[in-house]
PDB file of N, CA, C, O and CB in Angstrom:
ATOM      1  N   ASP A   1      92.653  96.377  98.559  1.00  0.00           N
ATOM      2  CA  ASP A   1      93.537  97.423  98.828  1.00  0.00           C
ATOM      3  C   ASP A   1      92.897  98.053 100.175  1.00  0.00           C
ATOM      4  O   ASP A   1      91.956  98.840 100.267  1.00  0.00           O
ATOM      5  CB  ASP A   1      93.662  98.470  97.538  1.00  0.00           C
ATOM      6  N   VAL A   2      93.580  97.552 101.050  1.00  0.00           N
ATOM      7  CA  VAL A   2      93.106  97.668 102.689  1.00  0.00           C
ATOM      8  C   VAL A   2      93.342  99.165 103.192  1.00  0.00           C
ATOM      9  O   VAL A   2      92.675  99.673 104.094  1.00  0.00           O
ATOM     10  CB  VAL A   2      94.105  96.560 103.777  1.00  0.00           C
ATOM     11  N   ASP A   3      94.351  99.798 102.517  1.00  0.00           N
ATOM     12  CA  ASP A   3      94.677 101.056 103.031  1.00  0.00           C
ATOM     13  C   ASP A   3      94.176 102.092 101.990  1.00  0.00           C
ATOM     14  O   ASP A   3      94.580 103.244 102.153  1.00  0.00           O
ATOM     15  CB  ASP A   3      96.206 101.162 103.322  1.00  0.00           C
ATOM     16  N   ASN A   4      93.366 101.847 100.962  1.00  0.00           N
ATOM     17  CA  ASN A   4      92.843 102.954  99.966  1.00  0.00           C
ATOM     18  C   ASN A   4      93.668 103.802  99.486  1.00  0.00           C
ATOM     19  O   ASN A   4      93.499 105.021  99.460  1.00  0.00           O
ATOM     20  CB  ASN A   4      91.916 103.749 100.451  1.00  0.00           C
ATOM     21  N   SER A   5      94.902 103.011  98.953  1.00  0.00           N
ATOM     22  CA  SER A   5      95.993 103.698  98.340  1.00  0.00           C
ATOM     23  C   SER A   5      95.752 103.990  96.841  1.00  0.00           C
ATOM     24  O   SER A   5      96.279 104.872  96.163  1.00  0.00           O
ATOM     25  CB  SER A   5      97.239 102.892  98.521  1.00  0.00           C
ATOM     26  N   GLY A   6      94.642 102.855  96.383  1.00  0.00           N
ATOM     27  CA  GLY A   6      94.564 102.901  94.916  1.00  0.00           C
ATOM     28  C   GLY A   6      95.223 101.612  94.184  1.00  0.00           C
ATOM     29  O   GLY A   6      95.102 101.303  92.999  1.00  0.00           O
ATOM     30  N   SER A   7      96.003 100.894  95.267  1.00  0.00           N
ATOM     31  CA  SER A   7      96.651  99.788  94.494  1.00  0.00           C
ATOM     32  C   SER A   7      96.853  98.746  95.603  1.00  0.00           C
ATOM     33  O   SER A   7      96.866  99.033  96.800  1.00  0.00           O
ATOM     34  CB  SER A   7      98.094 100.233  93.717  1.00  0.00           C
ATOM     35  N   THR A   8      97.037  97.303  95.017  1.00  0.00           N
ATOM     36  CA  THR A   8      97.150  96.388  96.087  1.00  0.00           C
ATOM     37  C   THR A   8      98.610  96.084  95.814  1.00  0.00           C
ATOM     38  O   THR A   8      99.098  95.887  94.701  1.00  0.00           O
ATOM     39  CB  THR A   8      96.090  95.104  96.086  1.00  0.00           C
ATOM     40  N   ASN A   9      99.377  96.070  97.234  1.00  0.00           N
ATOM     41  CA  ASN A   9     100.788  95.965  97.175  1.00  0.00           C
ATOM     42  C   ASN A   9     101.378  95.431  98.464  1.00  0.00           C
ATOM     43  O   ASN A   9     100.657  94.930  99.327  1.00  0.00           O
ATOM     44  CB  ASN A   9     101.367  97.274  96.847  1.00  0.00           C
ATOM     45  N   SER A  10     102.676  95.539  98.590  1.00  0.00           N
ATOM     46  CA  SER A  10     103.188  94.842  99.989  1.00  0.00           C
ATOM     47  C   SER A  10     102.805  95.647 101.030  1.00  0.00           C
ATOM     48  O   SER A  10     103.022  95.170 102.144  1.00  0.00           O
ATOM     49  CB  SER A  10     104.765  94.634 100.136  1.00  0.00           C
ATOM     50  N   ILE A  11     102.290  96.748 100.986  1.00  0.00           N
ATOM     51  CA  ILE A  11     101.815  97.489 102.019  1.00  0.00           C
ATOM     52  C   ILE A  11     100.480  96.833 102.624  1.00  0.00           C
ATOM     53  O   ILE A  11     100.296  96.791 103.840  1.00  0.00           O
ATOM     54  CB  ILE A  11     101.612  98.902 101.522  1.00  0.00           C
ATOM     55  N   ASP A  12      99.618  96.356 101.752  1.00  0.00           N
ATOM     56  CA  ASP A  12      98.296  95.655 102.117  1.00  0.00           C
ATOM     57  C   ASP A  12      98.537  94.541 102.613  1.00  0.00           C
ATOM     58  O   ASP A  12      97.840  94.045 103.499  1.00  0.00           O
ATOM     59  CB  ASP A  12      97.380  95.426 101.098  1.00  0.00           C
ATOM     60  N   PHE A  13      99.742  93.895 102.017  1.00  0.00           N
ATOM     61  CA  PHE A  13     100.121  92.427 102.631  1.00  0.00           C
ATOM     62  C   PHE A  13     100.291  92.570 104.277  1.00  0.00           C
ATOM     63  O   PHE A  13      99.717  91.918 105.149  1.00  0.00           O
ATOM     64  CB  PHE A  13     101.704  91.817 101.912  1.00  0.00           C
ATOM     65  N   GLY A  14     101.311  93.684 104.424  1.00  0.00           N
ATOM     66  CA  GLY A  14     101.806  93.923 105.765  1.00  0.00           C
ATOM     67  C   GLY A  14     100.556  94.028 106.676  1.00  0.00           C
ATOM     68  O   GLY A  14     100.466  93.399 107.730  1.00  0.00           O
ATOM     69  N   TYR A  15      99.482  94.961 106.150  1.00  0.00           N
ATOM     70  CA  TYR A  15      98.395  95.161 107.159  1.00  0.00           C
ATOM     71  C   TYR A  15      97.697  93.911 107.365  1.00  0.00           C
ATOM     72  O   TYR A  15      97.308  93.674 108.509  1.00  0.00           O
ATOM     73  CB  TYR A  15      97.396  96.230 106.747  1.00  0.00           C
ATOM     74  N   ILE A  16      97.488  93.115 106.492  1.00  0.00           N
ATOM     75  CA  ILE A  16      96.807  91.888 106.671  1.00  0.00           C
ATOM     76  C   ILE A  16      97.683  91.091 107.525  1.00  0.00           C
ATOM     77  O   ILE A  16      97.089  90.411 108.362  1.00  0.00           O
ATOM     78  CB  ILE A  16      96.475  91.192 105.369  1.00  0.00           C
ATOM     79  N   LYS A  17      99.109  91.006 107.507  1.00  0.00           N
ATOM     80  CA  LYS A  17      99.861  90.157 108.477  1.00  0.00           C
ATOM     81  C   LYS A  17      99.586  90.919 109.823  1.00  0.00           C
ATOM     82  O   LYS A  17      99.401  90.178 110.788  1.00  0.00           O
ATOM     83  CB  LYS A  17     101.533  90.008 108.103  1.00  0.00           C
ATOM     84  N   GLN A  18      99.537  92.051 110.016  1.00  0.00           N
ATOM     85  CA  GLN A  18      99.380  92.743 111.490  1.00  0.00           C
ATOM     86  C   GLN A  18      98.111  92.413 111.873  1.00  0.00           C
ATOM     87  O   GLN A  18      97.979  92.188 113.076  1.00  0.00           O
ATOM     88  CB  GLN A  18      99.539  94.370 111.578  1.00  0.00           C
ATOM     89  N   TYR A  19      96.983  92.308 111.072  1.00  0.00           N
ATOM     90  CA  TYR A  19      95.605  92.019 111.480  1.00  0.00           C
ATOM     91  C   TYR A  19      95.675  90.568 112.087  1.00  0.00           C
ATOM     92  O   TYR A  19      95.237  90.326 113.212  1.00  0.00           O
ATOM     93  CB  TYR A  19      94.541  92.136 110.207  1.00  0.00           C
ATOM     94  N   LEU A  20      96.168  89.754 111.395  1.00  0.00           N
ATOM     95  CA  LEU A  20      96.157  88.347 111.822  1.00  0.00           C
ATOM     96  C   LEU A  20      97.029  88.019 113.058  1.00  0.00           C
ATOM     97  O   LEU A  20      96.640  87.069 113.738  1.00  0.00           O
ATOM     98  CB  LEU A  20      96.612  87.500 110.678  1.00  0.00           C
ATOM     99  N   LEU A  21      98.153  88.666 113.450  1.00  0.00           N
ATOM    100  CA  LEU A  21      98.897  88.710 114.522  1.00  0.00           C
ATOM    101  C   LEU A  21      98.274  89.414 115.703  1.00  0.00           C
ATOM    102  O   LEU A  21      98.707  89.163 116.827  1.00  0.00           O
ATOM    103  CB  LEU A  21     100.066  89.254 114.171  1.00  0.00           C
ATOM    104  N   GLY A  22      97.302  90.267 115.535  1.00  0.00           N
ATOM    105  CA  GLY A  22      96.565  90.980 116.340  1.00  0.00           C
ATOM    106  C   GLY A  22      96.900  92.223 116.892  1.00  0.00           C
ATOM    107  O   GLY A  22      96.415  92.790 117.871  1.00  0.00           O
ATOM    108  N   ILE A  23      98.086  92.683 115.885  1.00  0.00           N
ATOM    109  CA  ILE A  23      98.823  93.917 116.094  1.00  0.00           C
ATOM    110  C   ILE A  23      97.844  95.304 115.808  1.00  0.00           C
ATOM    111  O   ILE A  23      97.952  96.379 116.397  1.00  0.00           O
ATOM    112  CB  ILE A  23     100.146  93.865 115.069  1.00  0.00           C
ATOM    113  N   ILE A  24      96.968  94.997 114.849  1.00  0.00           N
ATOM    114  CA  ILE A  24      95.828  95.991 114.645  1.00  0.00           C
ATOM    115  C   ILE A  24      94.687  95.580 114.468  1.00  0.00           C
ATOM    116  O   ILE A  24      94.659  94.518 113.848  1.00  0.00           O
ATOM    117  CB  ILE A  24      95.948  96.760 113.689  1.00  0.00           C
ATOM    118  N   LYS A  25      93.484  96.082 114.830  1.00  0.00           N
ATOM    119  CA  LYS A  25      92.172  95.538 114.792  1.00  0.00           C
ATOM    120  C   LYS A  25      91.192  96.040 113.830  1.00  0.00           C
ATOM    121  O   LYS A  25      90.050  95.590 113.730  1.00  0.00           O
ATOM    122  CB  LYS A  25      91.641  95.672 115.985  1.00  0.00           C
ATOM    123  N   VAL A  26      91.831  97.283 112.908  1.00  0.00           N
ATOM    124  CA  VAL A  26      91.058  97.659 112.057  1.00  0.00           C
ATOM    125  C   VAL A  26      91.968  98.222 110.968  1.00  0.00           C
ATOM    126  O   VAL A  26      93.060  98.674 111.313  1.00  0.00           O
ATOM    127  CB  VAL A  26      90.086  98.509 112.615  1.00  0.00           C
ATOM    128  N   PHE A  27      91.581  98.234 109.580  1.00  0.00           N
ATOM    129  CA  PHE A  27      92.552  98.552 108.491  1.00  0.00           C
ATOM    130  C   PHE A  27      92.375 100.201 108.452  1.00  0.00           C
ATOM    131  O   PHE A  27      91.477 100.761 109.080  1.00  0.00           O
ATOM    132  CB  PHE A  27      92.159  97.707 106.929  1.00  0.00           C
ATOM    133  N   PRO A  28      93.307 100.884 107.666  1.00  0.00           N
ATOM    134  CA  PRO A  28      93.156 102.263 107.701  1.00  0.00           C
ATOM    135  C   PRO A  28      92.185 102.769 106.797  1.00  0.00           C
ATOM    136  O   PRO A  28      91.930 103.973 106.797  1.00  0.00           O
ATOM    137  CB  PRO A  28      94.332 102.872 107.475  1.00  0.00           C
ATOM    138  N   SER A  29      91.446 101.746 105.795  1.00  0.00           N
ATOM    139  CA  SER A  29      90.643 102.185 104.963  1.00  0.00           C
ATOM    140  C   SER A  29      89.234 101.680 105.704  1.00  0.00           C
ATOM    141  O   SER A  29      89.123 100.653 106.373  1.00  0.00           O
ATOM    142  CB  SER A  29      91.003 101.677 103.493  1.00  0.00           C
ATOM    143  N   SER A  30      88.187 102.654 105.421  1.00  0.00           N
ATOM    144  CA  SER A  30      86.689 101.958 106.058  1.00  0.00           C
ATOM    145  C   SER A  30      86.347 100.870 105.250  1.00  0.00           C
ATOM    146  O   SER A  30      85.390 100.239 105.698  1.00  0.00           O
ATOM    147  CB  SER A  30      85.292 102.982 106.046  1.00  0.00           C
ATOM    148  N   ASN A  31      86.826 100.435 104.181  1.00  0.00           N
ATOM    149  CA  ASN A  31      86.403  99.341 103.257  1.00  0.00           C
ATOM    150  C   ASN A  31      87.447  98.334 103.540  1.00  0.00           C
ATOM    151  O   ASN A  31      87.409  97.266 102.928  1.00  0.00           O
ATOM    152  CB  ASN A  31      86.320  99.757 101.665  1.00  0.00           C
ATOM    153  N   GLY A  32      88.383  98.570 104.414  1.00  0.00           N
ATOM    154  CA  GLY A  32      89.647  97.594 104.595  1.00  0.00           C
ATOM    155  C   GLY A  32      88.878  96.103 104.978  1.00  0.00           C
ATOM    156  O   GLY A  32      89.102  95.235 104.134  1.00  0.00           O
ATOM    157  N   MET A  33      88.168  95.758 105.910  1.00  0.00           N
ATOM    158  CA  MET A  33      87.734  94.597 106.114  1.00  0.00           C
ATOM    159  C   MET A  33      87.126  93.661 104.955  1.00  0.00           C
ATOM    160  O   MET A  33      87.296  92.443 105.005  1.00  0.00           O
ATOM    161  CB  MET A  33      86.920  94.810 107.031  1.00  0.00           C
ATOM    162  N   LYS A  34      86.483  94.210 104.017  1.00  0.00           N
ATOM    163  CA  LYS A  34      85.930  93.622 102.988  1.00  0.00           C
ATOM    164  C   LYS A  34      87.110  93.517 101.943  1.00  0.00           C
ATOM    165  O   LYS A  34      87.141  92.538 101.198  1.00  0.00           O
ATOM    166  CB  LYS A  34      84.682  94.389 102.530  1.00  0.00           C
ATOM    167  N   ALA A  35      88.039  94.450 101.868  1.00  0.00           N
ATOM    168  CA  ALA A  35      89.086  94.204 100.897  1.00  0.00           C
ATOM    169  C   ALA A  35      89.985  93.301 101.335  1.00  0.00           C
ATOM    170  O   ALA A  35      90.689  92.805 100.455  1.00  0.00           O
ATOM    171  CB  ALA A  35      89.767  95.329 100.530  1.00  0.00           C
ATOM    172  N   ALA A  36      90.175  92.926 102.512  1.00  0.00           N
ATOM    173  CA  ALA A  36      91.087  91.924 103.188  1.00  0.00           C
ATOM    174  C   ALA A  36      90.613  90.774 102.948  1.00  0.00           C
ATOM    175  O   ALA A  36      91.448  89.908 102.690  1.00  0.00           O
ATOM    176  CB  ALA A  36      91.268  92.037 104.590  1.00  0.00           C
ATOM    177  N   ASP A  37      89.234  90.396 102.950  1.00  0.00           N
ATOM    178  CA  ASP A  37      88.623  89.250 102.723  1.00  0.00           C
ATOM    179  C   ASP A  37      88.730  88.742 101.274  1.00  0.00           C
ATOM    180  O   ASP A  37      87.691  88.700 100.614  1.00  0.00           O
ATOM    181  CB  ASP A  37      87.317  89.404 103.125  1.00  0.00           C
ATOM    182  N   VAL A  38      89.981  88.323 100.676  1.00  0.00           N
ATOM    183  CA  VAL A  38      90.188  88.288  99.206  1.00  0.00           C
ATOM    184  C   VAL A  38      89.537  86.872  98.591  1.00  0.00           C
ATOM    185  O   VAL A  38      89.455  86.550  97.405  1.00  0.00           O
ATOM    186  CB  VAL A  38      91.859  88.402  98.888  1.00  0.00           C
ATOM    187  N   ASP A  39      89.062  86.063  99.881  1.00  0.00           N
ATOM    188  CA  ASP A  39      88.595  84.698  99.153  1.00  0.00           C
ATOM    189  C   ASP A  39      86.884  84.721  99.459  1.00  0.00           C
ATOM    190  O   ASP A  39      86.178  83.719  99.343  1.00  0.00           O
ATOM    191  CB  ASP A  39      89.488  83.101  99.940  1.00  0.00           C
ATOM    192  N   GLY A  40      86.435  85.938  99.831  1.00  0.00           N
ATOM    193  CA  GLY A  40      85.037  86.220  99.809  1.00  0.00           C
ATOM    194  C   GLY A  40      84.311  85.155 100.851  1.00  0.00           C
ATOM    195  O   GLY A  40      83.128  84.841 100.717  1.00  0.00           O
ATOM    196  N   SER A  41      85.181  84.624 101.934  1.00  0.00           N
ATOM    197  CA  SER A  41      84.498  83.743 102.809  1.00  0.00           C
ATOM    198  C   SER A  41      83.759  84.516 103.884  1.00  0.00           C
ATOM    199  O   SER A  41      83.062  83.880 104.675  1.00  0.00           O
ATOM    200  CB  SER A  41      85.455  82.774 103.413  1.00  0.00           C
ATOM    201  N   GLY A  42      83.852  85.814 103.978  1.00  0.00           N
ATOM    202  CA  GLY A  42      83.273  86.309 105.318  1.00  0.00           C
ATOM    203  C   GLY A  42      84.169  86.536 106.379  1.00  0.00           C
ATOM    204  O   GLY A  42      83.818  87.258 107.311  1.00  0.00           O
ATOM    205  N   SER A  43      85.372  85.969 106.355  1.00  0.00           N
ATOM    206  CA  SER A  43      86.403  86.246 107.505  1.00  0.00           C
ATOM    207  C   SER A  43      87.633  86.443 106.917  1.00  0.00           C
ATOM    208  O   SER A  43      87.956  86.042 105.799  1.00  0.00           O
ATOM    209  CB  SER A  43      86.551  85.118 108.557  1.00  0.00           C
ATOM    210  N   ILE A  44      88.336  87.089 107.716  1.00  0.00           N
ATOM    211  CA  ILE A  44      89.941  87.261 107.167  1.00  0.00           C
ATOM    212  C   ILE A  44      90.789  86.321 107.838  1.00  0.00           C
ATOM    213  O   ILE A  44      90.691  86.392 109.063  1.00  0.00           O
ATOM    214  CB  ILE A  44      90.628  88.765 107.457  1.00  0.00           C
ATOM    215  N   ASN A  45      91.554  85.502 107.428  1.00  0.00           N
ATOM    216  CA  ASN A  45      92.301  84.511 107.736  1.00  0.00           C
ATOM    217  C   ASN A  45      93.468  84.275 107.021  1.00  0.00           C
ATOM    218  O   ASN A  45      93.811  85.022 106.105  1.00  0.00           O
ATOM    219  CB  ASN A  45      91.640  83.556 107.726  1.00  0.00           C
ATOM    220  N   SER A  46      94.259  83.072 107.437  1.00  0.00           N
ATOM    221  CA  SER A  46      95.613  82.641 106.703  1.00  0.00           C
ATOM    222  C   SER A  46      95.309  82.434 105.443  1.00  0.00           C
ATOM    223  O   SER A  46      96.196  82.790 104.668  1.00  0.00           O
ATOM    224  CB  SER A  46      96.318  81.383 107.207  1.00  0.00           C
ATOM    225  N   ILE A  47      94.193  81.901 104.875  1.00  0.00           N
ATOM    226  CA  ILE A  47      93.862  81.657 103.428  1.00  0.00           C
ATOM    227  C   ILE A  47      93.847  83.022 102.760  1.00  0.00           C
ATOM    228  O   ILE A  47      94.312  83.035 101.621  1.00  0.00           O
ATOM    229  CB  ILE A  47      92.437  80.897 103.233  1.00  0.00           C
ATOM    230  N   ASP A  48      93.380  84.222 103.273  1.00  0.00           N
ATOM    231  CA  ASP A  48      93.416  85.327 102.662  1.00  0.00           C
ATOM    232  C   ASP A  48      94.966  85.851 102.349  1.00  0.00           C
ATOM    233  O   ASP A  48      95.328  86.459 101.341  1.00  0.00           O
ATOM    234  CB  ASP A  48      92.614  86.217 103.471  1.00  0.00           C
ATOM    235  N   PHE A  49      95.723  85.481 103.403  1.00  0.00           N
ATOM    236  CA  PHE A  49      97.102  85.958 103.611  1.00  0.00           C
ATOM    237  C   PHE A  49      97.979  85.124 102.400  1.00  0.00           C
ATOM    238  O   PHE A  49      98.876  85.572 101.686  1.00  0.00           O
ATOM    239  CB  PHE A  49      97.648  85.600 105.299  1.00  0.00           C
ATOM    240  N   GLY A  50      97.496  83.988 102.424  1.00  0.00           N
ATOM    241  CA  GLY A  50      98.034  83.203 101.373  1.00  0.00           C
ATOM    242  C   GLY A  50      97.879  83.624  99.928  1.00  0.00           C
ATOM    243  O   GLY A  50      98.795  83.564  99.108  1.00  0.00           O
ATOM    244  N   TYR A  51      96.768  84.016  99.699  1.00  0.00           N
ATOM    245  CA  TYR A  51      96.123  84.583  98.122  1.00  0.00           C
ATOM    246  C   TYR A  51      96.612  85.830  98.049  1.00  0.00           C
ATOM    247  O   TYR A  51      96.651  86.248  96.892  1.00  0.00           O
ATOM    248  CB  TYR A  51      94.370  84.707  97.897  1.00  0.00           C
ATOM    249  N   MET A  52      97.132  86.832  99.151  1.00  0.00           N
ATOM    250  CA  MET A  52      97.549  88.063  98.853  1.00  0.00           C
ATOM    251  C   MET A  52      99.019  87.476  98.403  1.00  0.00           C
ATOM    252  O   MET A  52      99.363  87.646  97.234  1.00  0.00           O
ATOM    253  CB  MET A  52      97.416  89.225 100.123  1.00  0.00           C
ATOM    254  N   LYS A  53      99.767  86.883  99.189  1.00  0.00           N
ATOM    255  CA  LYS A  53     101.347  86.471  98.695  1.00  0.00           C
ATOM    256  C   LYS A  53     101.222  85.931  97.278  1.00  0.00           C
ATOM    257  O   LYS A  53     101.869  86.543  96.428  1.00  0.00           O
ATOM    258  CB  LYS A  53     102.127  85.189  99.708  1.00  0.00           C
ATOM    259  N   GLN A  54     100.541  84.949  96.904  1.00  0.00           N
ATOM    260  CA  GLN A  54     100.194  84.496  95.466  1.00  0.00           C
ATOM    261  C   GLN A  54      99.930  85.614  94.573  1.00  0.00           C
ATOM    262  O   GLN A  54     100.504  85.636  93.484  1.00  0.00           O
ATOM    263  CB  GLN A  54      98.966  83.593  95.428  1.00  0.00           C
ATOM    264  N   TYR A  55      99.117  86.560  94.908  1.00  0.00           N
ATOM    265  CA  TYR A  55      99.003  87.700  93.965  1.00  0.00           C
ATOM    266  C   TYR A  55     100.062  88.595  93.775  1.00  0.00           C
ATOM    267  O   TYR A  55     100.306  89.097  92.679  1.00  0.00           O
ATOM    268  CB  TYR A  55      97.999  88.458  94.295  1.00  0.00           C
ATOM    269  N   LEU A  56     100.717  88.821  94.818  1.00  0.00           N
ATOM    270  CA  LEU A  56     101.950  89.816  94.646  1.00  0.00           C
ATOM    271  C   LEU A  56     103.159  88.979  94.039  1.00  0.00           C
ATOM    272  O   LEU A  56     103.965  89.597  93.344  1.00  0.00           O
ATOM    273  CB  LEU A  56     102.433  90.520  96.180  1.00  0.00           C
ATOM    274  N   LEU A  57     103.325  87.753  94.228  1.00  0.00           N
ATOM    275  CA  LEU A  57     104.035  87.029  93.221  1.00  0.00           C
ATOM    276  C   LEU A  57     103.975  86.888  91.924  1.00  0.00           C
ATOM    277  O   LEU A  57     104.890  86.572  91.165  1.00  0.00           O
ATOM    278  CB  LEU A  57     104.007  86.122  93.434  1.00  0.00           C
ATOM    279  N   GLY A  58     102.606  87.188  91.616  1.00  0.00           N
ATOM    280  CA  GLY A  58     102.326  86.926  90.340  1.00  0.00           C
ATOM    281  C   GLY A  58     101.826  85.646  89.889  1.00  0.00           C
ATOM    282  O   GLY A  58     101.601  85.425  88.699  1.00  0.00           O
ATOM    283  N   ILE A  59     101.604  84.585  91.036  1.00  0.00           N
ATOM    284  CA  ILE A  59     101.170  83.195  90.739  1.00  0.00           C
ATOM    285  C   ILE A  59      99.542  83.303  90.314  1.00  0.00           C
ATOM    286  O   ILE A  59      99.009  82.488  89.562  1.00  0.00           O
ATOM    287  CB  ILE A  59     101.440  82.174  92.146  1.00  0.00           C
ATOM    288  N   ILE A  60      98.991  84.209  90.796  1.00  0.00           N
ATOM    289  CA  ILE A  60      97.382  84.461  90.552  1.00  0.00           C
ATOM    290  C   ILE A  60      97.225  85.964  90.004  1.00  0.00           C
ATOM    291  O   ILE A  60      98.034  86.824  90.352  1.00  0.00           O
ATOM    292  CB  ILE A  60      96.420  84.283  92.097  1.00  0.00           C
ATOM    293  N   LYS A  61      96.240  86.231  89.200  1.00  0.00           N
ATOM    294  CA  LYS A  61      95.890  87.503  88.430  1.00  0.00           C
ATOM    295  C   LYS A  61      94.973  88.187  89.260  1.00  0.00           C
ATOM    296  O   LYS A  61      95.069  89.401  89.440  1.00  0.00           O
ATOM    297  CB  LYS A  61      95.266  87.276  87.004  1.00  0.00           C
ATOM    298  N   GLU A  62      93.977  87.406  89.844  1.00  0.00           N
ATOM    299  CA  GLU A  62      92.924  87.967  90.417  1.00  0.00           C
ATOM    300  C   GLU A  62      92.607  87.041  91.856  1.00  0.00           C
ATOM    301  O   GLU A  62      92.979  85.885  92.054  1.00  0.00           O
ATOM    302  CB  GLU A  62      91.718  88.010  89.292  1.00  0.00           C
ATOM    303  N   PHE A  63      92.070  87.629  92.481  1.00  0.00           N
ATOM    304  CA  PHE A  63      91.434  87.078  93.954  1.00  0.00           C
ATOM    305  C   PHE A  63      90.108  86.413  93.697  1.00  0.00           C
ATOM    306  O   PHE A  63      89.260  86.819  92.903  1.00  0.00           O
ATOM    307  CB  PHE A  63      91.136  88.358  95.110  1.00  0.00           C
ATOM    308  N   PRO A  64      90.010  85.126  94.617  1.00  0.00           N
ATOM    309  CA  PRO A  64      88.686  84.308  94.414  1.00  0.00           C
ATOM    310  C   PRO A  64      87.455  85.291  94.697  1.00  0.00           C
ATOM    311  O   PRO A  64      86.427  84.857  94.176  1.00  0.00           O
ATOM    312  CB  PRO A  64      88.619  82.947  95.490  1.00  0.00           C
ATOM    313  N   ALA A  65      87.323  86.202  95.215  1.00  0.00           N
ATOM    314  CA  ALA A  65      86.470  86.916  95.557  1.00  0.00           C
ATOM    315  C   ALA A  65      85.984  87.922  94.502  1.00  0.00           C
ATOM    316  O   ALA A  65      84.862  88.425  94.546  1.00  0.00           O
ATOM    317  CB  ALA A  65      86.886  87.399  96.620  1.00  0.00           C
ATOM    318  N   GLN A  66      86.785  88.154  93.664  1.00  0.00           N
ATOM    319  CA  GLN A  66      86.619  88.933  92.344  1.00  0.00           C
ATOM    320  C   GLN A  66      85.917  87.815  91.445  1.00  0.00           C
ATOM    321  O   GLN A  66      85.187  88.326  90.596  1.00  0.00           O
ATOM    322  CB  GLN A  66      88.172  89.526  91.653  1.00  0.00           C
ATOM    323  N   LYS A  67      85.947  86.558  91.417  1.00  0.00           N
ATOM    324  CA  LYS A  67      85.421  85.652  90.463  1.00  0.00           C
ATOM    325  C   LYS A  67      83.899  85.458  90.777  1.00  0.00           C
ATOM    326  O   LYS A  67      83.118  85.148  89.877  1.00  0.00           O
ATOM    327  CB  LYS A  67      86.220  84.301  90.494  1.00  0.00           C
ATOM    328  N   LYS A  68      83.487  85.646  92.088  1.00  0.00           N
ATOM    329  CA  LYS A  68      82.122  85.574  92.620  1.00  0.00           C
ATOM    330  C   LYS A  68      81.136  86.630  91.917  1.00  0.00           C
ATOM    331  O   LYS A  68      79.954  86.692  92.256  1.00  0.00           O
ATOM    332  CB  LYS A  68      82.178  85.826  94.185  1.00  0.00           C
TER     333      LYS A  68
END
């Protein structure tokens, strides 16, 4: 939940896309950087974006970082 709204949704997906495109440098939430790293790799990249898309489509039920 990169915007601290209380839910993970398409708005978070949009923020991650904006971050990857360089449109934004920080997320609305102070915890946004950690929340956007859904695979727990220590960086936010296209893999996190892919996992977020899979989550929103219902392909996965939790993020890899939650399993660690």
